[in-house]
Steps between C-alpha positions, in 0.01 A plus 500: 500500500306804634530836336660636816782234485586634152547860619806655632511670843518867463701639793337761714722750671228715652314802369207301360183417680420147613233303334143592580281242682311435182825430313616273771167303487531463120849352520440264793332227286814480296679369813218309663720331768613833647304681763479869556611653833443864592696786650697528288345284231703199424444168327617186685517139421610208734630153387561200706778238417607172647814626655755786555716433196206502261386832655847641463529388143173675419624819670809495276280458191285797623811700545634421150150601361506827702843590385427430134188723537671776683223490766548355847253342732504454875554120558460316835570126526587223743458134520233401238361831414566821289310819497547767241366847542496755213452871494695795365693640792574833322128592496385284797232339278449268211595554131454268203859368551389338819240295316754427215745358746231308678406331170860425429549337842187301440663362185798366688497115506516473881198734521292219334603251768261614766173695489486824688456453875 
């Protein structure tokens, strides 16, 4: 279990600055299957699955993890794929909580079924 998986997400309701580029670069190795997208900065990961039902089951697991963490990703899915995008909407950027939730999602059993695509 990674150190980030053990942390609790700390909700951000705005009024705090997003992580600086150096802070983001320091956290990315903790979630190596996630990629950084810019403008606004987000971290994303895509999974492939053998069918729609398996993808849907994974989305439901992601939803439960997000609710438990109090931090909610953007999720896109369809037949055989799921893509999760994390950033803190209130500040239009990344906070540590985004990386914490990414690590928690990576720990889900279905996340282990397929390497990132």
